Every structure is written in C-alpha cells, then in structure tokens.
C-alpha positions in Angstrom: -3.3 6.0 -13.5 -5.3 3.7 -11.2 -5.7 0.0 -10.9 -8.0 -2.0 -8.6 -7.7 -5.7 -7.5 -9.8 -7.7 -5.0 -8.8 -11.1 -3.6 -9.7 -13.0 -0.4 -11.8 -10.1 0.9 -9.0 -7.5 0.5 -9.4 -4.7 -2.0 -6.2 -3.0 -3.3 -6.3 0.3 -5.2 -3.2 1.7 -6.8 -3.3 5.4 -7.7 -0.9 8.1 -8.8 -1.2 11.7 -7.7 1.0 14.7 -8.7 3.4 13.9 -5.9 2.9 10.3 -4.9 2.2 6.7 -5.8 -0.3 5.2 -3.4 -1.4 1.6 -2.8 -4.4 1.5 -0.5 -5.8 -1.7 1.0 -9.2 -2.1 2.6 -10.7 -5.1 4.5 -13.7 -5.1 6.8 -13.7 -1.3 7.2 -9.9 -1.2 8.0 -7.7 0.9 5.7 -3.9 1.1 5.2 -1.9 2.8 2.5 1.6 2.4 1.3 2.9 5.7 -0.3 6.0 6.6 -2.2 7.1 9.7 -3.9 6.1 10.0 -7.6 9.7 9.4 -8.7 9.6 6.0 -7.0 12.9 6.2 -5.1 12.1 7.3 -1.6 11.2 5.3 1.5 7.8 3.8 1.6 5.3 5.3 4.2 2.6 3.2 5.8 -0.4 5.3 6.7 -3.8 4.7 8.1 -5.4 5.7 4.8 -4.5 7.6 1.6 -4.2 11.0 3.3 -3.9 9.6 6.9 -1.3 9.7 9.6 2.1 8.2 8.8 2.6 5.1 11.0 6.1 3.9 9.9 8.7 4.1 7.0 10.3 1.3 5.2 13.0 0.8 2.5 11.6 -2.5 1.4 8.1 -3.2 -0.1 7.9 -6.6 1.6 8.3 -5.0 5.0 5.7 -2.3 4.3 3.3 -5.1 3.2 4.0 -7.0 6.4 2.9 -4.0 8.4 -0.2 -3.5 6.2 -1.2 -7.1 6.6 -0.8 -6.8 10.4 -3.1 -3.7 10.4 -5.7 -5.5 8.3 -5.5 -8.8 10.2 -4.4 -10.9 7.3 -1.3 -12.8 6.1 1.0 -10.8 3.7 0.3 -13.5 1.2 -3.4 -12.5 1.1 -2.6 -8.9 0.0 -3.3 -8.5 -3.7 -0.8 -6.2 -5.4 -1.8 -4.6 -8.7 0.8 -4.9 -11.4 1.4 -1.1 -11.5 2.5 -1.2 -7.8 4.8 -4.3 -8.0 8.0 -2.1 -8.3 7.4 0.0 -5.2 10.3 0.2 -2.7 14.0 0.7 -2.9 
C-alpha cells in the first residue's frame, strides 16, 4: 500500500514494506521518515530518510511529527498526513 499527499511545499509518502510502515516527508531537498513496525504497536523511529540513520524514538505520533517538522524547517501543522498513516504511534 502507498499513498502520497502534497501541501504547503511538503510531500508526504506513506508506504508499507514487509516489516515496516513508513511515512516519509520531503521539502526543499530535506527528507525525514517516521517508521513503525508492520504490526503498528512499537515505538516510532524518526530517520533521515526511509532507510536512513535513526535519529530518535517516540511513543507518540505528535512528538515524532514535531521532530520531523523541525528537521524540515516547517510547523508541525504544515505536515500533510495521508489517511493511511493517521493511526501511527502508540
């Protein structure tokens, strides 16, 4: 499954792999990914890209999005979240 949304210059791509759910944001060449295991119950990992280095872990989706927004230089309110990713987090 995959879903893509673009708003306010920020592109969000939700994808599912065999082992993870990934929500990747891009803006002006900067990339950040929120990843969670496929079962959807583990902590969220913020990475510097879909397969990038892990920067931090969070229980809450809002906290992960705050970190992503900081990395991209936008307000968390400016991050589009595809419907399929809305239930990420614990």
